[in-house]
C-alpha positions, -999 to 999 in steps of 0.1 A, spaced: 191 613 -171 190 619 -133 223 621 -113 214 588 -94 201 567 -122 217 552 -160 199 543 -192 217 511 -200 212 486 -231 211 450 -223 238 430 -239 214 396 -228 186 386 -215 184 389 -177 159 391 -147 156 429 -138 132 439 -108 117 405 -106 106 403 -145 124 390 -176 143 419 -195 154 407 -230 187 416 -250 187 448 -267 159 468 -242 170 498 -228 160 505 -191 168 532 -167 181 517 -133 200 527 -101 237 540 -109 250 509 -86 232 485 -106 240 501 -140 275 497 -130 276 461 -118 255 453 -151 281 471 -170 309 459 -150 298 421 -158 293 426 -193 256 422 -193 247 457 -205 266 490 -218 256 528 -212 230 541 -233 236 575 -247 207 592 -269 214 616 -294 225 646 -276 234 633 -244 271 636 -232 290 606 -221 300 606 -186 337 616 -178 351 598 -148 377 605 -125 414 605 -139 431 577 -124 470 581 -117 489 547 -109 523 555 -86 545 528 -74 559 538 -42 586 520 -28 576 493 1 587 505 35 584 471 47 595 444 22 588 411 25 618 388 30 636 368 -4 621 335 -10 645 308 1 647 273 -4 636 249 23 641 214 6 646 199 -27 677 192 -46 706 217 -45 710 237 -75 738 228 -97 770 245 -94 789 258 -127 
């Protein structure tokens, strides 16, 4: 598989390059288009026997303390809260 293309298997019928492409067909398309079709649920990555799955970058989520906090919400109108 070339570095700028991916093989995908269609999960539904779509129009691909101006032509009808049927569910279950395997196509080799540009990486960006493949990622979009996979992301929207129209296709899955197709691996042939012996192909290695792609490994993506590791994502690290880190929460940081906001430096400029937004002010806390405050009531502008409406009934007063009941006091206990």
